[in-house]
N, C-alpha and C positions, 0 to 999 in steps of 0.2 A: 422447371418453374421460372415463369416469365421473370425477367428483368427486374421489374419494379415491384415483387416480391423480396427485397434484400430485409437483413437482419435488422436496418436501421426503420424500415416502412414495417415491418412486424411489432417490433418494440419499441413503445414510445419514450424514447429517453429525452429527458429534460434538456434547456438550451445550455446550462452549465455542464453537463456530460458532454455534449457534442464541443461545446467550447476547449473542454478540457482534454478532449481524446485529439481535438485538431491541435492546440496548442497547450500541450502538458507542460507543467512546473515539475522544478527539480527532477527531470529526466537525467538519467545517464548515469557512469560511475563516478566512484568519489576515491580520490587519493588518501591514502591514510586515513580511514575510517577508524573508530574505535570501536564497532561492531558491524558484522555484515552477516546477513542470515537469509537462507532463500526456503520459502514455503510453496508448495505445490496442491492444485486441486485433483485428484486423480479422475474425477467425473467427469472434468470440462478438458482438461489439459492445461490449464492455463498455470503460468509459474509467474512467482515474484520475488525479486531482490531488493532487500532493502539495504543501505548503508547511511549510518549513524555516526556521527561527529559530537561526542560528548564531552563537556570540560565542565568540571564540578558538580555534576549531576544534573546540568542543563544540557538539552539538546541545540547546538548552536548550526547543525547543519544536517539536512536530510535530504537523500537522494534514492532512486528506486529506479528499476529495470522491469519491464512488464513483457511477458509472452504471453499475450492474452487479446482478447476482443477490447471494444471501445470502453465498455464498464470498467474493464480492469483496469485499463489506463487512467481512467477519471479517477475511480477510487485509490489508486496509488497517488496521483496527484493531488488530490484533497486531501489524504491522511498525510503526506510530508508536508503539507501547508498548515496543518492544523497543530502538528507537532513541534515544529519550528519555536524555539524560543521557552517551550515549555521545559518545565523537572521531568526528569525521568518519571517519578511519581505520578504527576499530573497526566503526562501523556499514555501513561498505563490504564488511566481512566476513562478514556475514551472509547466509547461504545461503537457498537455496528451500526445503531441507530444513527448515533451522531455524524460517521461518515457519510452514511447514504441521505441524512438530511441537508448535510452541507451540500450536497449535488442537486437538491431539489426531490429528490428520491431516486428510486430506481425500480424497474420494472421487477416484477416477483421472479421472473426467470434468471434475473443478473443480480439480485441479491447475494448471491455465492461470491461475488467479484470484493462486495465490500468486505464479506466474512474473511475472505483471504488475506486482504490488508489489514483487516484487525489480526487476523491470526500471525503475519509475519512481525506485525509491531510488537505484540504481545512476545513472542520468542525472541525477537533482537533484545527487548528489554531483560527478559529475561537471563540471556546469553551474557549481557553488560553486567547485572547483578551477579552473577555467578563467576564473572571474569574478575569481578573486585575482590571475590574471595579468593581467588587463586587460580580459576580456571581458563580456559580457551576463550576468548571473546569472538572468534570468527568462525562462522559454520558455512559449510558450503554442500550441505547434506539437505534434502527436499524432504517433505514429509510424502 
């Protein structure tokens, strides 16, 4: 395949996706998170790890690690930006469409990245709520 046919030239990413891929926000591990969860997409091999710090049912910090493409990194960055400062319940209402729209849209072939960020967030919230009921709040298993 000629050099000019890279993923970026075949897929039309928005400027926001490119910006957050090059300069992601909230990337990295977190010390002493309230909840940590990992989710994976077996179809493409992408993995997503999310860390949440929650105080009084409010998400005070959110970080992520991404093992995937530019769109995966950008959706992780967008998702963590969207949930910081929200209550757990409000963060749980964020939709896949809102994540993608926050990026100015995603190519159809990359919508699974927004789905992965959404699923990881939902899993983290579920584990947090279960932990409040006496369960374990840290998960290291992928799906």
